[in-house]
N, C-alpha and C positions, 0 to 999 in steps of 0.2 A: 095454144100459142105460148102460154106461160110455161107449160111443161117442156116445150122445146127450148125455151130460154133457160130454164133451170138445168136441163140436161147439158146444154152448151156450157153454162157457167161451171158446172161440176167437172166437165171434161177439161176445161182450161185450168181450173184450180188443181185437179189431180195431176196435170202435167207440169205444173209450175215448179221451178227449181227450189222454191222455198219449202216445198213439201217432200220432194225426193230428188236427190242429186246423184247421178250416176258418175262415179269417179273414174278417171282414166286408169288404164292398166299401165304398170311399169314393168320393165324387163331387164334381165341381165343374161349374158352368155359368157361362160368361161371355157376357153378352148386350150387344150394342151398343144404347145408349139415346141417340139424338141424336148428339152429338159425344163422348159419354162411354161408359164400360163399367160394367155391374153385375155383381157377383161373388156367387155363392151356393155353399154346400157342405153336405155331410151324409153320411149313410150310405145304402146302397142294398141292395135285394134284387134279385139278378140271376139270370136263367135263360138259359143258352145251350144250344141243341141243335145238331145238325148243320145244321139249316135255319131256325131261329128265334132271335130275341133279344128278351128282355123285361127291363125294369128298372123298379122303383119307387124313386124318389129321395125320401128322407125328410129333413126338416129336422134340423139339428144342435140340440143344447141342449134347452131346456125343451119347446118345441113340436116334437115329433118326428113330426108328421103328414106325410101325403103332400104333396109339393110338385110333382113332375113324374112322369109315367108315359111310358115309351117302349116301343114295340112295333115289330118289324120282321122282316126276313128276313136270313139268313146264307148266303153262298156261300163256302165256305172261310174265309178271314180277312176277307172283304169284308162290310160291313153296310150295309143300307138300312133306315132307321127313320123313325118319326114320333113327335114329342114333343107331349104335351098338358100344360098347366099348370093345376093345381087352382085354382079360384076366379077364372079369367080366361077370356077369349074365345079364348085361344091353344089351338087344337085341331089335331092332326095336322100339326104343323110339320115339314117334311121335313129329314132329316139323312142324311149318308152318312159312312162311315168304315171303321175296321178294328178287328180284335181281334188281340191278340198274347199269347202265353204264352211266357215265357222261364224257363229254368233256369240256375242257376249253382252253383258250389261253395258249400257251406254258409257263410253269413255270419251269425253269431249262430245263431238258430234258423230262419233263412230259407233256402229252397232255390230260390226263384224268385218270379215275379210274373206277374199277368195285367193287361192294360190294354185298355181300349176308348176310342177317340177318335172322336167324331162331330162333323161340321162342317157349317155352312151359311155363307152370305155374312155373317150377322150374329150367329152363335152358335157357341160351342165347348163341347162336353160331353166331360168326361173321367171315366172310372171306372177304379179300380185296386184291386188287393188283393195282399197278400203271401201267398206259399205257404210254409207251414211244415210241417216233418216231425215 
């Protein structure tokens, strides 16, 4: 009985925000519109596996609904994906890029960061988050 209690306590302690905090992803999209550029940003829900990449890009501010969705494949750090924009005819817009995870000596409460960069001829998509301990 004590062993079960100890295991339960360790599980709760290990999942406590005081020990490990998963930071939210932030995103930006820069799109060429004629001779100008349009800039958007917000928060994202990102899922990376050994072979897949998915992201839901949500608006910042009051309207926090879905703005873009991205789905694709992953080979090592290389990504191939397709972006669709809510409420528009832009579906399955092709993008390619990379994923990077970096670690550094503790700076404040940060111990590293994750970055996704996706590109096409007329669009740049960036996602990043801080890794904290």
